[in-house]
N, C-alpha and C positions, 0 to 999 in steps of 0.2 A: 384340241387334241394335244396331249402332252407327249414327251419323248418316250416314257415307258410304254404308252399305248402304241406308238409307232414301232418301237422295238418288238413289242408283242406281235404286231401284225407281220413284221418281217420274219420273226421266228415261226409264225404259224403258216407262212407261205411254203408249200412243199417244193422240193427240188424239181427242176424242169426235166425230169426223166420220165417222159410220158410214153406209156406203152402204145397209145393210139398211133404214134408216128411209125413205129416198127410194124404194128399190125396192119396199118393202111398199106404200107409198102408190100407186105406179104400177100395182101388180098387184091393187089392191083394187077390187072391183066396186061399183057404186052401192048395192047392198043390203048392203054391208059384208063380203061373202065374198071369198075369194081366187079370182082368175081362174086356175084350174089349167092351162088350155091356154097362157095367156101365160107362166105360171111355167115350164112345161115347155119352152117355146120358148127361154126365157132361162136354162136350167138351169146352164150354166157361171157366169153372172153371179150367180145365186142362191147357188150353192155358195161362190163367192168371198166374197160378202157375209156369208154365215153363218160362214165361217171367220174373217173379220175381226172379226165381233161376238164370237165365242168367244175370240179372242185378247185383245180388249179386256176382256172380262169376267174372264178369267184374270189379266191384268195388274192390273186394279183390285182384284181379290180379294186378290192378294198385297200390294198397297199398303195396303189396308184392314186386313189382318191385322198388318202391320208397324206401322201407326199405333196400332192397338189395343194392341199389345204395348208400344209406347213410352208410351202413356197409362194403362197399367194401374196400379192402386194399389200402392204400394210399402210394404213393412213397414219400420218404423224400428227 
């Protein structure tokens, strides 16, 4: 993997502004459980937030693997 590829992966990694975090807080009941009725009523928003989180996880996973590959011990 070369530097431009690593730079490309970094540029392709979305910012960590994940709507799933705020949405989960909004849908959490005082006892710590999930308000299933509220989540169902906001299903399209929940699905979009989940997809965004999955995309972020995949992009950061690719970047992590690229960094590990770059930092691996090399034999002389």
